[in-house]
C-alpha positions in Angstrom: 3.4 12.7 33.3 5.4 10.4 35.4 5.0 6.9 33.9 6.4 3.8 35.4 8.7 2.0 32.9 8.0 -1.6 32.1 10.3 -3.5 34.5 13.4 -4.8 32.7 13.1 -8.1 34.5 9.6 -8.7 33.0 10.9 -7.8 29.5 14.0 -10.1 30.0 12.0 -13.1 31.2 9.4 -12.6 28.4 12.0 -12.4 25.7 13.8 -15.5 26.9 10.4 -17.4 27.3 9.2 -16.5 23.8 12.6 -17.0 22.1 12.8 -20.5 23.7 9.2 -21.3 22.8 9.9 -20.8 19.1 13.3 -22.4 19.3 15.4 -19.5 18.1 19.0 -18.8 19.1 20.0 -15.3 20.2 21.7 -14.8 16.9 18.7 -15.9 14.8 16.2 -13.8 16.7 18.5 -10.7 16.5 18.9 -11.2 12.8 15.1 -11.6 12.2 14.4 -8.5 14.3 17.2 -6.5 12.7 19.0 -5.7 15.9 22.5 -6.5 17.2 22.9 -9.8 19.0 24.6 -7.9 21.8 21.5 -5.7 22.2 19.3 -8.8 22.5 21.7 -10.5 24.9 21.7 -7.3 27.1 17.9 -7.2 27.0 17.6 -10.9 28.0 19.9 -10.1 30.9 17.6 -7.3 32.1 20.0 -4.6 30.9 19.7 -1.7 28.5 16.8 0.6 27.8 14.6 -1.0 25.1 12.7 1.4 22.8 9.3 0.8 21.4 10.9 0.2 18.0 13.2 -2.5 19.3 10.4 -4.3 21.2 8.0 -4.1 18.2 10.7 -5.6 16.0 11.2 -8.4 18.5 7.5 -9.0 18.8 7.1 -9.3 15.0 10.1 -11.6 14.8 8.6 -13.8 17.5 5.1 -13.6 16.0 3.7 -12.4 19.4 1.8 -9.2 20.4 4.0 -6.4 21.8 2.1 -6.8 25.1 3.4 -10.3 25.7 6.9 -8.8 26.0 6.1 -6.0 28.5 3.1 -7.1 30.6 3.5 -9.1 33.8 0.7 -11.6 34.7 -2.2 -9.5 36.0 -4.7 -10.1 38.8 -8.4 -10.5 38.0 -9.2 -6.9 39.1 -6.7 -4.3 38.1 -6.7 -0.5 38.3 -4.1 1.5 36.4 -4.1 5.2 37.5 -3.4 7.9 35.0 0.4 8.3 34.6 1.1 4.7 35.8 1.5 1.4 34.1 4.2 -0.3 32.1 5.4 2.4 29.7 7.8 2.2 26.8 9.3 5.3 25.1 10.1 5.9 21.5 13.7 6.6 20.5 12.6 8.6 17.4 9.6 10.6 18.6 8.1 12.2 21.7 5.8 9.2 22.1 5.0 6.9 25.0 3.0 3.7 24.8 1.5 2.5 28.1 -0.1 -0.9 28.1 -3.4 -1.0 29.8 -4.6 -4.5 29.1 -3.0 -7.3 27.1 -5.0 -10.0 25.4 -5.9 -12.9 27.7 -5.6 -16.5 26.4 -8.0 -17.0 23.5 -8.4 -13.2 22.9 -6.4 -11.2 20.4 -6.5 -7.6 21.5 -4.4 -5.2 23.5 -5.3 -1.8 24.9 -2.9 1.1 25.2 -2.9 4.8 26.1 -0.5 6.8 24.0 1.0 10.1 25.1 2.3 12.2 22.2 4.0 15.5 22.0 4.6 17.7 18.9 7.8 16.8 17.0 8.8 13.9 14.9 6.1 11.4 13.9 6.2 7.9 15.3 6.5 5.8 12.2 5.5 2.2 12.8 6.6 -0.8 10.8 3.8 -3.3 9.9 2.8 -5.5 12.8 1.7 -9.2 12.5 -0.5 -9.9 9.4 -4.1 -9.2 10.1 -3.5 -6.7 12.8 -6.1 -3.9 13.0 -5.8 -0.8 15.1 -8.6 1.3 16.6 -7.7 4.8 17.8 -9.8 7.2 19.9 -8.4 10.7 20.7 -8.9 11.7 24.3 -7.2 15.1 24.3 -5.3 17.2 21.8 -5.0 16.7 18.0 -3.1 14.0 16.1 -2.3 13.0 12.6 -2.5 9.2 12.4 -3.3 6.1 10.3 -1.6 4.6 7.3 1.6 6.4 6.3 0.2 6.7 2.8 -3.0 8.5 3.9 -3.0 9.8 7.6 -6.0 11.5 9.0 -6.2 14.5 11.3 -8.2 13.7 14.5 -9.4 15.6 17.5 -11.0 14.8 20.9 -13.6 12.0 20.6 -12.6 11.1 17.0 -12.3 7.4 16.2 -10.1 5.9 13.5 -9.8 2.3 12.3 -6.8 1.3 10.1 -4.7 -1.8 9.2 -1.8 -2.2 11.6 -0.1 -4.6 9.2 0.8 -1.7 6.9 3.3 1.1 7.7 1.5 3.6 9.9 2.1 6.8 11.7 1.1 8.9 14.8 2.1 12.5 15.3 0.9 15.0 17.8 -0.4 18.3 16.4 -0.9 19.8 19.9 1.0 19.4 23.1 -0.5 16.9 25.6 -2.2 14.8 23.1 -3.5 11.5 24.5 -4.9 8.6 22.5 -6.5 5.2 23.4 -5.3 2.5 21.0 -6.9 -0.9 20.7 -4.9 -3.5 18.7 -6.7 -6.5 17.3 -4.5 -9.4 16.3 -6.5 -11.4 13.9 
């Protein structure tokens, strides 16, 4: 699958906008997100190669959905073909998150397609308080849900779990694809 990476310019502008909106210095945001100030500075300059883990940590530190950091403004009608869209890759697992739709003003949900390959699990830190995740497996098999009690899922299976607790996603078969809806309550 040949995904288009989320443009670094979009991520850089989003990070600067959100950091300035909450009035944090580079140093303070980096500290809250648990990343190096030099890494944040590089990201805000449209450099580097941010991982899912880094962007999630920054989203939590800024109290914004992950999508607000990677999604450019969208037209009213939008088609994202399979294998396209702003994709972010994990540094710890064979896991790619492609944002399909971010929450518009007044709504609190984002929609992703996840491509997972067997290997290390994608262990996620808790998201913003009140976050709930809905997962539907399209193809393959995955082990997903709360880290303390993951569930094996196959094609067509649906799972609801709290995204504000540590959670996991791991492919049990090659080519596993999942649709994930995140609600930010």
